[in-house]
N, C-alpha and C positions, 0 to 999 in steps of 0.2 A: 687665617688661621695663622695665630706666632708662633717661630718656630722654638722653641728654649731645647735643649741637649741636656742629659743626666749632668748629675753634680761631679763633683772630681772625685768624689771615691772610687774608687779601683772594680769593688761588686756593686750594686744597685741590690740585696738581696727580696726586699716588698715584689720590685719587679720579677727575680727570674724567678720565685715564688708562685707568683700570680700566673709565670708563664709555666712552672711545670707544674701547674693542678689542671693543665690544658689535657698531659700525657693524660692524666690518669684511667679516659677508655683503653689507654694502649698499657697501660700500663704494668702486662705480661713480657713483652717484647722488651720495653725501656728498662726491665729489673737481667732481661737477658743479656742482651745492649752492656751495662752492664757488668755482667757475669762476667762476658767475649774483653770487655776493656780491663779488666782484671787481669785473668789469665795473659791477657798480650804483653804487661806490664813484666807479668812474672820469666813467662818465655823470655821475652829480648834479648836478657845479660845472662842464661844461658848457653847461648849458641857460644861467646866470646871462652869462654871458664872449659866445653867441650873440643873449642881447638886447642887449646893449652892444654889438656890433659893431652890431647892424642898428640901432642906433639915429642915435648918431652915422656909419654913412658910409650910412645910406640914409635914414632917415624927417627925417634932422636936412638935406638934401642934393633931399627930394623925390622920390627916386628910387624912388617905384614899382613898376616890372619888377624890382626889385631886392630893394625890401620884400617882395613877391607870392615869391621865388623864398627868401630863406628863415624868410620864413611856412610855408613847402613842410616844408620842411626842420627844422623849430623842431616840426610836428603829426611828422612822421616818427619823430623824437627823442623823441617822447612816447609816440609807440604802441610805439617799439623797448621803452623805461625799460619801459612796462606790462606788457611781453607777459614783458624777463625778471623782473621783479617777483612777476608771476606764479608760473613759473618756479620760482624762487626759494623764496615763501612757501609751494608747496605741495611739493617735493619733499624742503622740511627742518620741514616739520611729519608729511612719510611718514617719512621716518626715526625723525622720534625716537618715533610713535607705532606703527612696526615697531621699535624698541628694548627699548623698552614691553611691547609684547607677547611679544619671545623674554624680554624679564627676568622680567614676571612670571608668562609660562610655569615657566624655574627656580627661578623665586622658590615657586612651590605644590610644584612635585615636591620641591625639599628643605625649605618644609614638614610633605609628607605626610610625611617619612622622619623626624621628629622626633621620638624618646621621648617615653613620655608627661610626663615629669614634667616638661620646656618648659613642655608646654602646662600643667600645674595652677599653675606661677607667670607664665605669663605671657596679661593676661588678653585673651584673642578680639580686640575691642574693638581694643585695642594694634596686632594682625596684619591684621583686616579693614582697621587707615588704614593699613599700610604696602605691602599687597598693592593694593590702588583709589589713594585718597588718593595716598600717597607715592611712586608710581610716574608719577602725570598729571602732579605736578610734577617729575617729572625727564626727559617728557619737551618742557619748558618749555628748558629749553639746548638740547635742536636751536633749536625754534619761534624761540624766546626770547630762548636764552642766547649762546653762546660764537659761535657764527660769526656772529652777529649780532652783538654788539659788535665782532667784526673786524674785520665790514665798517663800522662809524660810525665807527671810529678811523680806518679807512683814509680813511671819505668826507671825514672833519674833516682831517685832512693833504693829500689833496688841495682842499679847499677854501681853506687857507689858502696852498700853493701856487700857486691860480689870485688869490686875494686878492695876494699881494706880488710877485708878476707882474704883475700888472693896475696896481698904482696901493699902492709899500709905505707912502706914509704915509696918505692912506687905512687902509688895512689897519691899524696901528698903533692906531690913534683906536677902525677900528669894535670890536678888539681889548682895547682898554682895561677896558673890566670882565668882560674871562673871569675874572681874579684873582679876585673876589666871583663871580664864578658858581660858578670852580673850588673853594670855601667851603663855601660852605653846598649845592653834589652834594657834598661830602665829608660834611660833620653831618648830612646826611636821607640818606644811604647807611646810613652807621653804625644812625641812629636807627630807622627801618624795616625793618632788619637785623633787633635784636629781637626788634621786635614784630612780625613776623612766623614770628617763632622759637616766643615766647606762643601767636598760632595754630593757629598746628602741633602742639602742643603740647596745647592747647585742643581740636581737633577729637580730639584720641584722647581724650580722657578722654570727650570727650560720645558719641565715638562707643563707647566702654566701655561707658556708666553706661547708653545706649538700648541696646543688644544682651542687655546681663546682665537689663535691665526688663522687655524686651519677652516674653522668653525667660523671665523667673519669671514672668509676668503672672498669673497663677494665686496664684500665694505671697503677690503682692500684695495680690490681690481678697480671699482670704480670709480675710485678717489684718487686712483692712482701712489699709492700709498708703496709699493710693491720695494721700494731702494731703499726708503728709509724703514720701513717693518726690517728690512732681509742689515741693513745698520745695529736699528735694536737687539735682531738676533743674534748674530757678532758676536756682541759686547757678552751676551750673557751666556753665549757659544765660546767666548775665551775666556770667560771669568769659568765655567767648567774646568777646560781645558785646565788652565791653570793650579785651579784645583788638584786633579787625576797627574800633574807634571809635580806638583807638592810630596806628593805620596810617594812618586816613583821614588825621588832624589831623596827622602829620607830612606827607603827599602835599595837605593845604589850605592850608601856611603857603610849602611851596614852589613847587609850582608858579606862587604869585605873584609870587614874588621873583625866579625867572625874568623870567616876563612881563614886571616890572619893571624887570631889567640889560636885560634886552631895546627897550626902548622908549628906554629911559637909553641905551644903544648906535648903535640908529638916529637920536635927537634933537643926540648926538653928532658923528654923519655929518654929519645933515643942517643943520647946523649949518657944520662949519667947511667942509661941501663946498661951500655955496652960495655964499660969501663965494670959494670955490676956482674958478667955475666962474662966477662973475661978475666976473674978473680972467686965467680962461683958462685958470688953471694942471691941473685938470683938465677933463674931459669931462660932459654931464647924462648922457650913459648910462652912464659908470663909474659914477657917485655913485647911479643907479638900479638896478646890476649891485651894488654894495654891501648896497644899503638887500636883492636879493634876497636876498644871501651872506647877512649875518647872519643874520634865518631860520636858515636853513639848517642856519648853527651852531649858534646857541641849542635846536634843535629839538633833535638829534641830543644832544648832552649834556646839556638835561634829559631824554631821556629811556635813554642812557647811561645814571645812578642808576636808573631802577626797573629797566635790564632785568640791571644789573649783580647787585640785589636777588631780579629770577626765578636770576640763574644764582644766585645764590648759596643760596637756599629748594631752590633742583633741587641745591647739595651736599650740603645737606640731609636731605632727602631720601635722598640716593646712598648717603649715609653709612651713612644709620640701614638703607635695605634691605641693603646688602653685609656691613653687619655682620651683619643674619639672615641673609644667606648665607656668610657664614664662622663662625658658630656652629655648632658640631662635636658638642652636643646632638647627636645621631645615634645609634643601632643600627649598631654596626660591628662587623664579626668579624676571623676573625681567620688564616682560608685562603676563606673563602667557597663550601667545598662547599655542591653540589645536594643537599636532606636530600628527594628525592623516594622513592627506592627506601626511608625507612627505617618501619618497622614499627611501631612507636609507643613503644615500651617505655620507659620517664623512670625515671630514679632521682637524687632528693638526699644526699646525702653531704656534711650536715655546713653546714648552708649558713648562713647570716648574713644578712639582710636590715632595711634601712633607705632609708625613702624622702629622708630628710635626708646629705647629703651632706660627711661629714665632714672634705672640706678645705677647704670655703666658709664652712662653722661655729668649725671651727676647735674645736671640745668631740664631749666622747659625746652619736651620734647617741639616738633610738630605736626601739630594731633593734626592729621588725615579725614578721623570721622569728630564731631563735633558736639556730645549728645542729643544726639541721632533719635531717634523714635521712627519706628515705621509699622507695619504692620497687615501680612497677606493672609488673609486665610483661606482654607484647604482649597485646592481646586483650582486657585483665583491666580490671574495673573497680571505683576509689577513695571511698571517696564521703570529705568533709571538713567533721566539727561543728562546732560549738563557738560560744562566744557570741563579739556585736561587736569588731572589734577581734585578735580571733584568730592571722591571718594568713592565712585561707583568700581568701578575692578576690590574697592577694597572690601567691600557689604557683597562682592560675589565670594572675597578669600575666606574672610569671615563665619560665613556659613558652610563650608567643604572645613571650616578647622584647619587653613592653611595656616592660617597667624591665630594669635590671642591677642583679644581687646583689654583695654585697660583699664576701664569703666563700665560700669551699667549692665546692664541682660541681654544678653539675647536668649529669644524661646523657642525649641524646635516641641510644637504639642503642648505648650504651657509647661516644659519643663527648662533647665537653664539645661545649654548646648553642651558645657561643662561636666552632666553628668554621663553622657553617652557615651560610648566606646567609638572611641575615630574612625578605630574600621569596618562597624558595622553602622555608625552613621552616613559614612561615606561611597555605603554600600546601594544608599536608598539617597544620593542625590547623584546626578551625569551634569559634568560642564562643555558650553558646546568654545573652544575658544577662536581671539581672530586669528588667529599667530597656533593651527590647527601642526600637534606634533604627529610623527607617525613613525616607528621606526622600520628596521632594513630589513622584512619582512615580506610576506602576504597579504593581500587585503582582507583576506578572510583572519588571519591572526592580530589585524591591525584592528578593526571590529570583535574580534573576542577579546581580543587582551590575552589570550590561551586559556578563557579559561574554559572547562571543558563540562562546564554545563549547560553553556551555548553549543545548538547543535548547529551543522554548519544546514539543514534546513529552516530552522531562527534566522541565521545572519541573512541568507532570503528572503525572506521574507520580510525581512525589516526593512531590506535592501530595495525591496518593490514599494512597500512602503512608503518610503519614503519616496523613491522615485527615482534611482539611480541605478539602481542594476542594467538599467539595456545600455549607460555607457561605464559599467563594470563584465561585460561579455563581452564585449566590445575590444578589450583588452583583451594582450597575448597570455590565455592560460588563467582567464574569467578572473575566478577569485583566488585563486592562484597567483594571480599577478603580484612580485617582489614589487613593491616601489619603489627601493632601498633606501637611503641616510636620509630622513624625515619629507620621504614624499615627495623625493626631486619630482621624477618618472610624470609627477601627478602634475595637473597646472592646482593655482587654485582653491579655486570651485569647487575640483572631483575632490581634492583633500578636509574640506569644508562639507562634501558632503557626508566622505566616508566617515567622518568624526560626529554628522548628523544617524545615523546608520550605528554609529558604537552609541551615542548615548540611548536607544530606541531599543536596541539591541538588551541593557540592560536589563528597560521598563521600570526608570528610580521614578520615586515619589517626587523627588525636587530638579526641577532642570535649569537652570543654569544658563542662559545666551551671554556670550561676552564680546558687542560688540558682531558676531559672530556673519552679519551680511555686509561689511563696512566693502572688503578688499572684492569683488567679483562682480560677476555683466553684468544686466540683466536678465537675458534668459534665466541662467546660477539661480540668481536671485531669486524667480518663482518659482525655480524648482524648489528653494532653501523656503519659499512661503508654504511653501505648499508641505513641505518637511514642517515645518513650525509649528504649522496647523496640528499637524499627526499629535507631535511629539506634546503638547500645550496640553491637546483634550486632556478635563479630567482628571491634569496635575499641578501642582504649583511648580508657577513658573516666574522669574525674574529674570526679564530680557533687560540687556547692558545695551543702548542703542546709540547708532550714532547717524542710518535713515531714518527719519520718523517719521516716512509712511510705511513702515515692520514694525509703528509700534500701536499704528490708529484701532485700534479692537481689541487693544490690553486692559483688562475691567478695571485697572488702573496706571495713569504714570506720578512718575514720584521727579521734582524739578528737585536740584542741587548743587551748591553754591558755596565752595572751600568746603565742605564738607559737613553744611546744615541745608536742612529742608527749607526751601523758598517756595513751593508750592505744591500739591497735591490734586488731583483726581483725575477724571475720563478727560479722553481726549477734544473733544466737544466741553465740559467745563472749563480748560485749562484757554481754552483759548476766547472762552467766553468772556473771559477774565482781563482779556488784553495786556498780559503783562510782559512775564519775564515769558515762559513756555510759547508767547503767540511770534515772540521778537527772534527765538530762536528757528518756532517752524517760517517766517518768513525771510527771514532770512540763508535761509535753506532751500526752498524754493523757491528764491530770486535769481539764485543761484549761486548767495552770499558763502560762505566758508564758517558758518555760525559756530559749527560744532568741528572737535578736531578728535 
C-alpha cells in the first residue's frame, strides 16, 4: 500500500470532521471537556493578576491580615485549577482512547471483509502499523491535539488581554520578541512535520520487515541468510534512527531559541520596568506580574508548535486509516441472498479469471482460467488434477468467493454466486488446505473457532468420526492443549487432522480439499482417507489432488492444463483414454514426479 501524506494545508478539515464524527457516542463527555478547557483558559491569567494585586495593596503596605486572606484565595484558586486540569486531562484522554477502540474494531472488521487480492499486494506490517501505531497517534488528536490547541490559544488571548488591561506599555515591551518567536515556531513546525512523516514511514517499513522475517525464520536459517538479513535490518533500522534524530535536532534548536527569546523579553521588561518603578510610573507588582505573564505566554507558544505537529501526525495517521476504511476492495453481493438452504450444486460457465486487474495495468492480464466450464451435481465429488499453475486452487478460491472472476458465470444451485451474501455462503463451505493454519489456542478452540453454537460434545464426536480422538486424548490437557502459534507443537499430519475435524464439525454443504494429503506419512494418509470418506458422504466435494491414489473413487476427475479443461471423466474412463491423465498416473506410480 503506497504511503501518501496529507497535503500541505495547516489543517485538513474533512479529515478532522470525520474523526470528530466518531465522538458522537461520547458527546456529553466531549462537551464537558470543552467547558473545562475554556475554564482553564480563563483561570490561568487570573493568578498573576491576583499576585500583582496582593503585592501592591497588601505587601507594600504591610497589611498582614489582607495578605493572609489573599494567600487563602490564591491557594484555593490553585487547588480548583488543579482539579479542573485533572478532569480535563482525564476526560480528553478517555475520549481519545474510546474513539480509538471503536475505530480499531471498525477497521479490523473492515479488513476481515477484504478479498484476498488486497492481502496479496499489501504488506502485513503495513496493516499492523495502521491498526496499532497509527490509531494510537489518532488518540493524540484528543489528548494533545485540537482541543488542547484551542485551549492554549484562548489562554494566550486572555493573557494578552490581561496584560494590556494592567499596563499597555509593559505589554508592548513584553510582546516585542513575539514576532521572532512566531517565525521560529513556523520554521520548526514545518521541519518537524516532515521529520515525523519520515518516522511514520520508517516505522511501517520496520514492522513489515520484522513481521516477515520472524514468520519466515525457518527459511532464513535453513539457507544461512542470518548475516545478510541482519545487514538489511541494520539498514532499515538506521533509516528509522536517522528519522528520529532529525526530529530531535529540530527540538534541540527550537527550545533553546524559545528560552533565549523568553530571557530577552524578561530582560527588556526588567530594564524598562525598573526605571519606571523608580519614577513611580508603574508598580513593582505590575513588573512581577508581567514576568509571570511572559513565562505563561511563551510556554504555550513553544508547546503550540509541538502540539500542532502532534495534530498534524494525528491527521496523517487519520488519513491513512480512513483511506483503508474507504477502500472498497471487499467482496460485495448484488442481492445478499441467504445461502442457508443451498444443496451444493456447482457450475462454471465459460469462466475467465486472472489475479491481475486489467483496469489497473491497462494491458492484457495473465489468465489463470480460460473459459472454463464444469458441473458438479449436488452430493457428488469432483477431483481436479494438473501441474502447478493449471488453475486448481484458483477454482477453489472462486467457489469460496475469496477472489472475483472477470468473465463468465459461476452458479451455486443455479443462482449467480455474486447474488449470495458472502458470509452466508461461506457458512456452507469448508476448506481443508495443504498448509493448515492453526491459532495459538487450544485444540477445541481451533476446531470450533470459538463458535458458541458448537459444543464440546460435538467437537469430540467429530474427532471420533474423523479418527483423531485417540491422538488428541494423549496430548497434555487433551482438547485444551495449546498448539502454539501456527500449530508448531503438532506434526503436519496432526494439523491436517485438526483441519478435517474443523471441516466436519461445521457440517458444510460444499467441501473443498486442497491437496490435503500431499505432505503426510502413509499412516496418517490412511486416517485422512477414512476422514475424507466420512466428510464427502452426501456432500458436494471438490478435491484438489496431489496423489492420484486418493481420488480414484471420485465421481468425476477433471484434468486441467493452463486454466483449460483437457479431459473429464471417471478414473477408469480417463485411464481408458490413454491420454493426459494416463501419463500423469503412470508417471506418478512409476516414481516420477508428474505432479507438483
